[in-house]
C-alpha positions, -999 to +999 in steps of 0.1 A: +817+000-305+813+028-334+815+027-370+807+056-397+804+047-430+806+073-457+781+062-486+775+082-519+745+080-540+737+098-574+706+121-566+687+120-598+657+142-590+670+177-602+694+181-635+721+181-635+731+149-612+752+158-583+768+137-556+752+136-521+770+121-488+751+099-466+766+092-431+755+060-414+761+056-382+764+017-365+768+016-326+772-016-313+764-024-275+770+001-249+806+002-229+810+008-196+844+020-183+858+025-151+891+045-146+914+043-114+927+069-099+945+082-064+920+115-065+885+111-076+877+148-068+906+161-087+898+143-119+863+151-116+869+186-116+892+179-146+860+162-166+838+190-158+862+217-171+863+195-205+828+193-206+817+163-189+792+156-161+795+146-125+759+128-124+766+114-088+788+096-060+793+078-033+820+073-005+826+045+024+851+024+037+861+008+006+866+041-011+852+064-034+831+061-069+820+092-092+796+084-119+801+104-147+794+111-183+809+125-210+796+153-231+779+131-256+759+112-227+783+080-226+787+066-186+820+062-168+830+059-133+861+072-116+871+054-087+892+050-056+895+016-039 
């Protein structure tokens, strides 16, 4: 969960006084999301095209999983079971 607050304060270092903006970013605990799909390879291609990364993956009798991240580094998985 991400909250962005914009707070204004009065800068009194130089006359005339002016308004400055501070942005405070409060980040909650990390969230991991799994996306289920019929075609993992097709979705991974779209993720890369949109600026994300394909970190690694696995295939087995149970299905396929791709470990990915968005352009900001938030991790998620694309899974076919």
